[in-house]
N, C-alpha and C positions, 0 to 999 in steps of 0.2 A: 504493499502500499502506498503511497506517495506520501508524505510529511507534510506539512504543512508549511508554506510558505514563511520565512522570517517576521514578513508584515503582519502578519494574520497571527498573531500571538494569541489572541481571543479565542482563538478556535482550538489552544494546544488545550484538554484536558488537565493540565496541572494549573492553568491558569483559577477560573473561578473560584476554587477552594480558599484562596488567600487573597483577592481584590478588595474582601474590606476593609483591610485593613487601612486601606487610603481614603476612605469615607468618613472619620471625625469630620466633624463642620469645622473649619479656619476659627479661630481666635478662641476655641473651647477650653476649658480648664477643669472640666468635669474626668470624672475617674468613676466607676462603676464602684457603688458598695459592696461589700460583701454580703454574701447569705444571714440573714438574721432570724429570720424564721423557718418554723417547719409548714407545714400546709395540712388541710384536710377537706373532705370535700361532704356534702350532702347533696344527693343528685337525684334525678327527675323531679323536681320542684315545679307543679303546676303555676301558672302565671297566667293570668287570665289575657287574651290577643283581644282584638278586632272582634267585635259582634260577639265573644263572650265565648271563642272557642280555645280551646286547652292550649297553648304555649308551656311546652317543658324546658328546662333548664338547669343547669350542674354550677353549683356555686364551690367555689374553692377556694379556702379564706386561712389566714396567718394564723400559725398558731404558736402558743408560748411553749416552755419546754418540756410543763406538765402536761401538754395534750391540750390545754383550755384555750379559746378563740385570743386572741392578742385582741386588747382594745381598741388600738387605733386611735383616732378615726383613718380610715382609708380608703384612696379613693377606688372607683370601679373600674374595671377594663370589662368589657364587654366584645365578644367575639361570636357570628349568627352564621351556623353553617346547616345547607344542606345536604349533607355525607353520612351525618349521624354525630353526634357528640361523644361518643362512647362513655368513658364513666371517667370521674374527679378521682384523682388516687391521692397519697399522701405520705410524708416525709418528714424527718426528723428534725428539727433545729439546727444549723450549720452541721446539715449530714451530707454536704457534696455532691448533692443529685444533680447529675448529669446536666448542664443548660439544654432549655429547650427554648422553641418560641411556637412550641404547637405542632401539631400536625398540619400537611398542607392542606387536609381537607375540614380540619377545623379538633380542637381538643386543648384541655387544658396545659395552661404554661406557669407549668412550678418556679421557672425564673423568677420573674416576675413577681409572685405572688409570698418567695421570700426574702423578698427586699419591698416589701411595705404593698401589695396593690393587693384588692380581690377580684378574682378573675370567675368570670361569669360564662359559661357558652350555651349559648341556646340553639336549640333543634326550629330551622324556619318551618312554617307551617306546612303542615303535608309531607313532612321528612321526619327522618328517626321517629322519636318518641311523642314529635307535636303533632296534634288533631289537624283536622281541615285537609283539604285538597291544595296541592304543589302545579303552581305556573312559573314558568321561568322570571324572577323580577316580578312579580304581580304587584301591584301598587299598594292592595292589601298588607304586603309583606312590610312595607313599610310603616302601615298604622301600629300592627305590631308591634315591630321592635320599638317604637314611639314608648308604648305601654309597660315595656321590659325595660328602656332605659330610666326609666320613673320609680318603675322597681328596683332596678338596683340603685337609685340615689338613695333609696329609704331603707335598704337594707340595716340592720343592726353592725357597728362598728365601722358604718362607712360615712364619709367627708360629704356628699353630697354631689361632688365631682366623676363624673363618666367620660373612660377613653373608648375606642374602638379600634379594631386591629383583627388582619386575617388575608389569605390573599385569593387571587382568583374571585370567585361568586362570594364572597366572602370581604374582599376588598370592595367589588362594586357597588353591594349590600351597604356598607360603609359611607359610599360618594352618596347615592340616593337616601340615607337616612339623613344624614347629615344636612342635605339640602329640603327636606318636606317636615323636619325636628318644629322650626321656628326660629326664634331668636332667645336668648334668654332662660335655653334649657339646660338639663343636668348635663347634656355632651359636649365638653369642653374640648378636644383634639381626637384625629383620628389617625390610623396608619394604613393606606389601605396599600398592597401587593399584588404585583402583575393586574391591574383595572382596566378595565375597557373604557374609553370614551364615547362609543357609540357602537353598540351591541351589531347593528344591521352590518354597519361596513367594516369595523372591526373584526369579526370573527365568521358571523354568521353567513356572510357572503365578503366575495370580494368581486368587484368592479359589477356587479349585479348577478355575478356566476355564485351557485349555491356551492357552500364550503359543503360537500359531500361528507369528507373525511372525517373531520370532526364531530359534525352535527349528529350522522350516525354511531358514532362511537359516545358521546355524549349521553343522547337518548336513550341508549342500551343503557350505560350508567347507573344515571338516576333512575330510572324505574327498576332496575335491579336492587340500588340501595334503598328506593323506598320501602320497598316490598322487605327485604331482608333485614335491615335494620331493628325494627321493634321487637321481631322474633330474638334477634340475638339479642337483646339487650333485656330479655326476660330473666336470660341466666344468671344476671347479676344484681338486678332488681323484680324481684318474684312479685312486688306487689304491681307491679306493670300489666301482671296477667290478668285483673281483673278488666282494664281497657283495651287490651290487645285485639279483641274482636271489630271492638267499634274503629280503633285508629287504623286497623287495614282495610275497613272497609272504605274509610273515607280516603285512604292511599290506594286504594284500586280503583274508586272512583274518579282519583287524578291522570289515574292513567289513561283513561278514556277521556278525559276533559283536557287534556293537554297532549298528552305523548299521542297519542292517535290522531286527536283533530289536529294539532300542529302536521305531522306529517304530511296527512293527508292536502292542508292547505296551500304547506309551501311547494311539495311535489306537484299538487293540481296547478301550478302555475298562479293561484288563487290571491288573495289581499299581502296576506304575509309573505309572499315572492316580493314583494318590494316594500321601501321604505315608504310608511304610513304610521297612522295613529298607534298601532301596537305596538311597532319598536321606540317610536319619540315617545312614549310613555316610561321607556325602560332605558333610555339613553341617559348617563350620569352627566353627557355634555350639558344635556337641559336643565343641569342643577346645580352648574357650578358657581353662575353667579348668587344663587341663593345658601349655599356654601359661606362664602366669601359674607353676603349678608349678615348672616348668621353667626358672625367670630368666631367660626371651628377653625383652626389651624390643621394642615394635612399636609403628612409625610407620605412620599409616593415613590413604589421603588417599581421599576420597569425592565423589562428583556429585551435587549435587542435582536431574539431568534424567539420571541414568546407571542405567543397567540395574538394578545392583543398590544403588539409594537406600533402599531398605527397610532395607536390611541392614547399611549402615556404622555409621550410628549405634548401632547395634544390637550391634556389635563393639567398640564404644568399649565402652559401659556394661557389656557381660559382662566385658570386660578388667578394668577401672576394678572393678567389685563384687567379681572373684574375689581381685587384688589387697586388696579390702579384707574380707576371708573372707565376701560375703554371694551370695546364689544369682545365679549368671549372667545366669537370664532375667528376673530380677524390673525394675523399674525404680529409677533411682539415685535415695538421699533427697537432698532440698535440700540439707543440708548437709555431704554425706557428704566424708571427706577423698578427695583425689585424688593421683596421681602421676604425674611426666613421664615414667614409664616408657613411659606408655602414651596415646599423643595420636592425634587428630584433625584433618586439615584438610580441611575440606566445603565446595567451591565450588560456584562457577555451570556446570557443566561436564556433555554428554552422556561417552556412554562411551568414545568415540574421540578426542576433545579431551581426556578427563579421562584416559585411556590413554599420550598423548603428550605431557603438560605437563611441561616441562623444568624437572624437580626437583634436578638437579643438585645444586646449592649445597646443597640441603634434606637429600638424601643424605648428601652428605659430613659435615655438620654430624650429622649422627645416626651414621654410620661412624665418624667421625673420636670422637666421646662414648664410644660404646659398645665398638668395637673398638682403639681409639689411646689411650683412657683421657687425651683429652684435657677439659679443665676449659672448658666451653663455654660452660655457664650454662643448656643444652637441658634437661637433664635438671627443673633445679631451679624449670621455669615453675610458677607457681601457679594458672595453666588451660591446662590440656591440651587444650581443646575451641575449633578455632576455627573458627568457620559462618558462612560469609556470607550476610547478609541483600538476597536478591535485590530490595529496594524500594529500598533507602541507599544499596546500591553499598559498603557499607563491613564488616568483619570485627567478629565478636561475640566477644571474649575472655573464654571461660564457662568452667565446672566439671564441670558435670554434667548426663545427658539422662535423661527431662527436663531440660529447661531449669530452672536456678535461678530464681524468684523468677517460673515462669509460674503462671497461674491457668485451670483448666478455663472456657469457656463456651460453653453452649449456644445457637444457634438455632433456631427450631422452624418447621418448614413453615405456614405460613398459606394460606386459599385468596387466590386472584389471583396467586399465585405471588410472595407474599413471604416471605421470611427475618427471623425476628426473635425476640431474647428473649424467655422468657416462655412463659407457655402460650397456648396456639391457643385459638380459639372453640371452644364447645361446638358439635354437632351440627352440623359444616363438612362438606359435600360433599367426598366424595372426589376425587382428579385421576386419571385415569386415561391408562394407554399402552402402546402394544400388542408384544409382542414381535416384533423382527424378524431376519432372518437375514443383513443388511446396513444399513449407514448411510453417511453421508460419512466420509469418512477422513480428513479435512482437519482434523488436533487434532494436539497433542502425541505422541499415543502412535504414531504413524506413523513419526514423528521416532526419538523415546525407542527405542521398539523394534527400531529400524533400528540403532541405535547412534549415533546424531548423521547419520544418511546425508542429511539434506536442511540442517541447522542446521551441520553444520560444513564444508560447501562454500561456504554461503550467507557465512557469517562470514570467509573468507578472500579474500571480494571486497566486504566491508564493507556489506552490505545486512543486514534483519531476514528471517529465515526464513519462507517461506509457512507457512501449517497450525501449525507450531509454535510460532508468535508469533502466533496471533487463530482461535479455534476457532467461531465462531457457525455455520457451517454444523451443526457436528455437532450443534445443538438445535435442527434446522429437524425436524417429521417427527413423526407421530403415536409413536411408539419415543423420548422426547424430551421430561422439563419440566424447566423451571427455575425456583428458587426466590433472592431476590434481597433484597439488604439496600437501606435506601435510603439515600441518600449519605452517608456517613463523616462524621459532626461532628468528627472527630479522628482522627487515624492509628490504626490497627491491627495489633500486630504479634505474625503467627499464627508459633508456634515448636513444630516436633516433632510426636508423632503426631497424626492426626484420627480419626474415627470416623463414619459415617453412619447411622442408626438408619433403616428405613425399615420400616414396618410397610403392611404391604398383604395385600390378598386375589387371587388369581391364582385364571385358570378352569384353569389345568395343571398338570398333578402335578411341574414343574421351571420353575425360572425363572429366569434371568439378568438380574442386576441391575450397572451400571457407573454410579460415582459420580465425576465432576470437578469439582474447586474450582477459581474461576477469580476474578480482577480484572475488573471491568469499570470501566469510564473513562465520562466523561460524555458521549462521544458514542456510548456502547453498543459499543464495540469490546470482546468478551472474550477474556481474554487467559490462558491454562490453566497452571494451577500445579503439580496432582498430579492423582492419581486411586487409585482402586480400585474393587473388584469383587468380586462373588462368584453363586456357584449354588447357587441356592437348595437343592439335596440334600445339599449341606456347609455347612449354618447357624448347625451347632450348635458351640455356644463352650464353651471350657475355662476356668471361672474362675479356673482354681490360674494361669494361661500368662497371661493378659489385664491387663494395664494398667487400675488402677480410679483414679483420684486426685482427690482430694476429692471421691467417691460419684459419678463421672462417668467412663466406661467412654471411653478415648480408644485402649487397644489392644487389641481384642478379636484373640485368640486361638483361630482354629477349627482343628482336629484333622488335618481335612480326609482322615481313615482310611477304608478302607471298609469299616469296623464303624460308625463315627460318619455315615453317609450315611441318611438317610430321604427320604421322597418328600413335596414338598409335599400338604399338602391341599385339593383343587378348592373354594373358597369360604372359607375357614378363613381369619382376618384372623391374620398372622403377622409376626413379627418377626425381621427381617434384618439384622444389625451386621455391616455394611461397613468394613473397613479400610483407609484410605485412608493411601497413602504420606505420610509425613513432610517438612514443608518449613519454609523461614524462609524469612520474606518480611514487610515490611513494608507494607501498605495505604494509600494515600495520605488525607489528607480530602479529601472530595468525590467517591473511590471508592467503589465498594460490592462486597460479597461477594456472590460466587453458588456455588449448588451446583445441577449439574445429574444428573438420573436418567434412564438411557438404558438400552436394553436390548440396547443391540449397540455393538460395540466394533472395528470390522472395518480390517483384516485382524490386529490386534494377539491377540484374543482369539478362538478360534474352537470352539464346543461339538464336540465327539466325535457321531458319525454315530449313535450307540445312544441320544443326549439328544434329536437332532434332534425326533423324534416327540413329543415329553413337552413339548418349549417351543413347536411350532406351533400357531398359531391364539393365545398365550394374552393376556390382557387382563388389567392389573394396576391396583388400584383403591389408590391410594396413600391412607392415613388422612391427615388435615389437620384432625383433632381431637381436644381438650383429654384424649377418654378412651383414648386411643393416637396421643398426638404424634409421627409424624416430626420427624426432627431432625439437625444437624449441629455436631458439638462439636468444639472445636479448643481450645489450649492457647493463653494469650494473656499475652505480656510487656506489663506496664507501662509506662507514658511518664513522665518525669519530667514536672511540673506546667510 
């Protein structure tokens, strides 16, 4: 197997374990306190949720040497999981229990309890041991959580202040709750990890194409857990047996009302196959301004190969914009003032290892700052954006997204597969690719949208992950074409949003285009960095929501609504603006930048059945001519001479 180029140290499996060493806030004089308490728990406490539904929680609280509850008062930390909370445990004071930030799917956090916090783990409605029916981020879950927050604030030995933590669904829950709860609530700080900004665009669909790989995996996982967890939990809590039949009936009803109904709706090309009311009600992007108005600080953690790779920096920009009284969806300004109340740590992680990072000390510093009023210096950082350079293996401590100091650079597609700045030649022959229902799956998407199912096991045994590490096979076949720069004469740092403009004439009334950005080493190995895709009928661009920097579009915003859909006109030269997810990478001198345009990305993206007849037999003639240039536009950070 090829070794990763020196410039891609972020892909080295030995790196992620140590990267957090560089993440402490500049100017911080804080050091984590030792464990001083033991822990004990009360499990499956019933709390009255919205409409009287029973929501069950575990409470893990600090104890003294004799096992009695420590008097406190203590802040309360809440995590809300749809995957089953398990059962809280216990430890003796000063027992040197292994530090733990809890399970990636939700579980007790003894590390924080041992340092003076009460921990509450909640089963989301319709999951675990809670009653009711589950649906993906149903708004009623926020109503439940508001009641649980109030319950937490009034616990014995609580001081009335509440924070939240947790990754993935648990992180999105936090953002939605912080936007719904209102000002002057007990909720005073949140710590969302690997959380989305726009559920529709970040992971359910990409460019209007359904994310089949992740969606089917997720529907199967949640359906199985919702049925199995209540039965499993009766083994450690026999008191649940009396309610088990009712819980299982609620959860089984949820399989019909959400899992089956959503599957039929999306795959049938109905309302949820487009961005509309259903998705808008569930989008963290729509509550970022309210989070700021409610006075709730947020520390975000993201991954550059995460499911929510696109949304994590958008959440950061949105929160900073709201704090500066600017539009949430706008790009930040180069000299915009920033606040340490809203920070993002974005590193070289997929979803699974981004969810399970050991961030105990970072969480402790954050909650000590906002819940205990300690003067850690964390809130005063001048650089609240901490972004990992996949090429140099260093953290870039900066302020704004898009990145301060970056300038747009456009590379045009040339005959012979050349990618270069400037205008292409006139009267150049177009490059043709054909639509295919499938291609080589051996690329980064198969790992990224399996949440790191290939790379995480590979990292545990210290090897570079196959497919996620090199994607040359995806470029083979009549359904793909590449354009590559000459070897770079100096390092090139690409940072932030990316856009590919593909101008093409198709023979069919629908098109499917996938754009992959890669770094190519001198020996020809192609290492995937990031990708984007677009369904031709959803190519409409909303200029008010798009980001145009220095006259160059870097973030095209597609409405992806049913009203915006329009068929491709066969034979007509058409412009497709493909949003490519952001990255931060320094490509070494001597390596090359490549873009691959393909018509398939299986098993990640799959057209709907009704779209297949409109795609079948498609041939796309991609323009390489100065009159209608196809191009790749990136934001480039300058290097010191």
